[in-house]
N, C-alpha and C positions, 0 to 999 in steps of 0.2 A: 479113291477117297470120295466121301459124300460131299455134296454141294451144300451142306448145311451152313447155317449162319456162322459168321466169324466169332461173335460173342456168345457162344453157347456155354453151357455149364462146365464141360471139361476144360475149355480154354480159360474160363474165369478161374477155375481151381488151379490150373497151372500158373496163371498170372499171380494168384495169391501166394503160391509157393515161391515164385520169384521175389516177392516182397518180404516173405518171412525169412528167407536165407540171410540177407544182410542184418535183419533184426537179431537173429540168433547169433550171428558173428559179433554184433555189438555187445551182447551180454558176455560172450566168451573172452573178448580181447580187452575189455575195459574194466576188469575186475579191480585194478588198483587205482583207477582214475577217480577224480572227484565227481565224474558224471553220475556215478551211483553211490555217492557219499552216504555212508551209514548202512549200506546193505552188505551183509556178509557174502563173501565169494561163493559159499556153498549155495546160497539162495540164487545167485546169478546163474550158477550151473543148472539148478533146478528149472529156472525160467527158460534157459536155453534148451534144456531137455524137453520141456513142455512144448515150446515152439517147434522143436524138431519133430516131436510126435505128431503134432497137428499138421505140419507140412508134409510129413511122410504119409499121413492118412489121405491128404489131398492127392498124392501121387497114385495111390490105389484107386480112389474114387474117380479121378479124371479118366484114367484108362478104362475102368469098368464101364462107366457111363458112355464114353465115346464108342466103345465096341458094341455094347448092348443096344444102344439106341441109334447106331449108325451116325454118330456125330463127329466122325474123324475128319479133320480139316488140315489143309497145308499149314496154317498157322499153328494148330495144335501139334503137328508133327515136328515143328521147330521149337515151340514153347516147352513142351513136355521134357525132352532131353536136356534143354538148356536149364530148366528149373531144377531137374535132378542134379545136374553138374554143379549148379550154384549152391544147392543145399549141401551136397557132400563136400564141396570145396570149402564152404563156410565151416562145416563141422570139423573136417580134418585139419584145416589150417588153424582154427581156434584151439583145437586140442593140442596140436603140435606146439603152438605158441605158449601153452600152459605146461609144457613138458608132460602131457598126459597121453601122448601117442608117439610112436617111433618115427623120427624124421625119415628114415629109410623106407618104411612102409608107405608113408605119405608121398615121398618122392616117386616110388614105383607106381603107385595108383595114379597120381596126377600126370606122370609122363605117359602112361598108357592112355589116359583119358584125352590128353591133347593130341597124341598121335592118331588115335582112332577118330577123333573129331575131324582132323585133317583128311584122313582116309575117306570118311563119309562125305565130306565136301567134294573130294575128287570123284567119288562114286556118283554123286548127284549130277556132277557136270557131264558124266558119261551116260546118264539116264538109268543108272542101276538102282535097284531097291536097296534102301539103307535102313530098313526097319530093324529094330533090336531083335536079336535072337533070344531064345529062352535062356541061354547062358548069360547073356547080357542083362536080362531081367533078374536072374538069380544073383548075379554079382552086385547089382544095385541094392537088392534086398539085404544081401550079406553086409555090404558097406553100411547101410542104414542101421542094421542091428548092431554092428561093431561100434558105430558112433554113439548109439544110445547107451550101450553098456559102458563105454569109456566116459561119457558125460556123467553117468550116475555112479562112477567108480565101483561098478559091480565086478565081482571076480570073473575072470575069463575074458575080459574086454580085450586085452592084448592078444590073446590067442585068436579071438574072433577077428581082430584086425588082420592078423597074418593069414587067416583062412580067406578073408576077403581079398587080400593081395593075390593069393594063388588063383582064386576064381576070376579076379580082374585080369590077371595076365593071361589066363587060359581063354577067357572070352575075347581078349584082344587078339590072341592067336587065331581064333575062329574067324574074326572079322578079316584079318589079313589073308588067311587061307581062302575064304570065300571071295574076297575082293579080287585076288589074282586068278581065281577060277573064271571070273566073269568079266574081266577087264581086258582092254586092248594094250595094256602096259607090259604084258609078259612077252 
């Protein structure tokens, strides 16, 4: 990892994503509350979707800038996956609370995310590389697309959600397989 400064553009973008996730969640879960008195729930979903698109764009740009300009830092390697998890967690839980997403799909995705996070912590403690695989990146993109479709009530959102479940579980399998290939726990 590069010894670049901690407060570089990729880290700032990841931090912005960390802040946008609870804001999006606020719009999704307070649709009946007086907090947004007079605003139609459809508009709250649009605001949440807009925030989600902006936050998702920061995910692309922080990774691109970090790799292209050698600005990868230890802080960034922690902030980026945390911000991704917070964003998808906010989207999936908000959608589930509105009955716009299958609770089973959300349960499977969140269980995998928690398990793999624990596995990655264990890997770090053993000095193993924990960077995301290509399948891990694909599953994140699939999850984000599914959330976007579901937020906008576009056709195919539920199908995309289940496709992201399959990709999520498969990428989890890859992490487990690779972890046991390189760990002393076997």
